[in-house]
N, C-alpha and C positions, 0 to 999 in steps of 0.2 A: 123458239130455240133458246133464247136467253133464259127463259124460265126453266127449261130442261137442264141447261148447264148449271144453273144455280142450285137445282135440287140434286144433281148427280152426286156431289160429294156426300150429301146426307144419305143417299141410297147406298153408296159404297160403304159407308161407315156402318149402316144398319145391317148390311149383308156380311160384315166381318164375323168370322166364327167366334162364338162366345169365349172359347178357350184362348183365342188370340188376344182378345181384349182384356183377359185376366192373366196373361202370361207375365211371369216374374223371373228375374235372374239374380242369383247371388254371385257377386263379383269379388274375387280376390281372397276368399277365405282359405285357410288351411283345411283341406278336406280329409277326414278320416272316414273312409267309406264303409268300414265294417267287414271288409274281406280279408284283412290281416296284412295287406301290403303296406309299403311306406306311405305316409301322408303326402298328399299333393299340395305343395306349398302355395301355389297361386292358381286357385281353381275357379272354374265357372260351372254353375249348375242352373239349368233352364227348367222351369216348372210351367206346365200348361195342362189344362183339362184335369187337374187334380193329380197328375203324375209327373215323374221326372222324365224330361225329354232328352236332355244332354247332361253329361257330367264328366269332367276331366280337367286337364290343364288348359288354362285360359288361352294359351297360344294356339290351341288346336280347334277351338270352338268360336264361331262368330257370335257377337252379341246382337240378338234381335233388336232392331230399332224400336219396335212397338212395345217391348217388354218394360214393365216397371223394374227399376233398378234397386237392388238391396246391397249396400256397401258391406262387404265381408272383410275388408282389410283389417288385419290385426286380430281377427276372430277365427274361431275354429268350428267346423261343421261336422256333425256326427249324425248317424241314423237315429230315429226314435227308438227308445228301448223296447224290447219285447219281453214281457213277463209271461212265462209259460204256465204259471199257476198263481193268478193274482188274488185268489181267495183261500182262506184257511180251510174252508169246507166247500169245494166247488159243487154247484148244483148237479144232482144226479150221480155223485161219486159212487162207484160200485163198492159195496161192502157186503160180503156174503161168505158163508161157508158151503153154500150149495152151488154146484156148477150150473144147474138149471136156472136158479134164481139169478146168478150172475149174467147168464146169457139174456134173460128177460130184462134185466136192468140196462144192459147195453142196447137191446132192441128198443127200449123206451127212449134212450138217448138218440138213437138213429131216427126214430119217429119224430122226435122233437127237433131234428136237424142240427144236432150238436156238432160243433166242429172238432171236438176232441173228447175222448173218454178218459176219465181219471179213475184209477183203481186204488182204493185204500186198503185197510187191513182186511184181508180175506184169506181163506184157506188156499193152499197151493193149487188144489183142483179147481176152485172157483176162479182164482187168478188166471190160470191157464185157459179156462173156458171164456173169460172176459177178453183176454188178449186175442184168442182165436176169433171170437165174434166181431171184435173191432176190426181185425184184419180182413175178415170176410166182407165187412161193410165199407172198407176203404177209409176208415177213420183212424187217425193216430191215437195211440193210447199211452198214457204215462202212468207208471205204477210207483208206489211209495216203498222205500226200503231204507233201513238204517243199520244193517249188519252185513258182514261179508257173506254170510250164508244167504241172506235175503237177496243180495246183489247177484250171487251165483245162480240162485233159482230163477230170477227174472231173465238173466242172460240165456239160461238153458231153455226157457219158455219162448224165447224170441222177442222179448221186449225191445222196443226201439228207443225208449227213453225212461229214465229213472229220476224221481224226485227224492232227494235225501242224500246222505253221505254216510259211509261206513264209520261208525263211532265205537265199535266194540273191540277193535284190535288195530294195532299199527303194523302188524306183520301181514302185509297184503300178499295175496297169491299172485305171482307173476303171470300165471296162465290166465287168471281172471282179468288182469289189467290188459293183457294182450288181446283178449276177446272183446273187451269193451272198446279198445282202440280200433281193432281190425273190422269190427262190425259197425263202427261209427255210432255207437249207442251214446246218445247225449245224456249227460248227468247234470242235474240242477241241484247243487248241494243244499240250498236253503239254510245257509249258516246263520243268518241274522235272526231267524225265528227260534233257534235253539237256546235253551236256558244256559246261563253261564255255568261252567264246571268242566270236569275232566272229559266228559264225552264230547263236548263242543270243541275243546282243544284238540282232541284226537281227530275229530272230523275236519278241523281246519288244516291240520298237517296232512291228512289223507287227501284233502282237496288238492293240495300242491303236488302230492305224489301222483294223483291221477292226471293232472295237467302235464307234469313232467314225462309221464308215460305216453302222452299223445291222445288222451281221452278228451273228446269235446265236452266243454262245460257250457252251461246256460244259467239263466237267472230265474228263480222261482221265489217270489216274495211271500206267498201263502198268507195273504192278508196284511202283509207289512208294506215295506217301501222298496220298490225295485231299485231305486238309487242306493239305498242303504245296503241292499243285497249285493249290488255291483261293487260297492266299497268293501264289503266283507270279503269278496273274492280277492281284491287287491291287498287287503290286510293279511290274507292267507299266503301272500307271496306271488300271486299272479301278476305279471307286468300289466300296467294300466292299459296299454293298447290291446293286449290279449283279453283283458277283462271287458273291454268294449266289444270285441268280437263275440265274447260269450253272451253279452247282454243284448246283442243285435242279431247278427248273422246266425249264430247257433240256436238262439231261441226260435227264430223263424224256421230254421231247418227242423227243429223238433216238432213244430206245429204243422209242418209241411206247407208253409206259407212263403218259402224263400223266393218264389217267383214274383211275389207281390210286395214284400216288405223285408226289412232287416238289413238292407244295404243301400248305398247311394249309387244307383245304376239306372240307366234308361229303362223305362217300362215299369219301374217300381212306383208304388204310391208315394206321393210327396209327404213323407213323415220324417222330418229332420229337426235337429236342434242346433241353433247358432249360439256359440258360447263366447264369453269375453275372456276366457283364460284357457290354457292348454291342458286338456284332460290326459294327454300322454305323459305329462310331468307329474300330475297329481289327479287321481281319479275323482277327487272331491270337486274338481273344477266342473264336473258335469252339472253341478248345482248353480253355476254362474251363467244363467240363461240370459241371452240378449234378445232372442226372438226364436220363433219356431214355426214350422209348417206342420199342421195337423190335418190329415186327409186332404192335402192340397191347399188349405187355407192358411195364409200367413198372419201371424200376430207378433207384434213387437213389444218387448217388456219395457 
């Protein structure tokens, strides 16, 4: 009996769920959850099994005794950034003047189990065919455009997301802005990849116009730096907290991954950045990383 009692604690410890033994909790950080609401000044976030289990005001969530504690006091917690187009030339990008060829290219992406279809420079008929094929396959498709006419064509074709920004005119069609807003078409301006000059300045001003009209914005680095692109949104006049929404929630929405990432909420993958300074005051504070969760794994800088 004594031997059994001596071994019992070891057995109980061995039977503990792996996720419990790896549970961590961030205590006291200012949480900017990516949903656009006010920051939670004294937050508690519980991570277990690679995902967020609890997130909210510390007064409403008990601290699990078995969890590893991470001191968030005086720090700021944001979701990991979501880059809707991290490469200048994404693999399998549709480029064609033939509807048949465009459909075949989308089919190849479906066969390769791609999570998203990118549509580059193509004829209107081929673009329409690619968008239809992606919709039929249940895969999100993002198309490129840089003119008001191009934006209008993509909206008429039923595009759910656009990479690029109108750079050929500052006289924007109010009807187009209303359709972009009402249809919740996410636009990722990709300002930081544009060469300096008049077109880039027009695009910057139009980015603010789209934001002011209620069009959801996202981040597309196109081979650059997602942080730099987020900063470019802020430089264009987007308030820092809204630039964070664009770089997190809206990007996940464009990729149809919002149930898994893009916000700090229970059930989301634990992908978060702990900062030593307030990004709501200066978006460049996103670079002041004190630690981060990546796919549920914590690392401290």
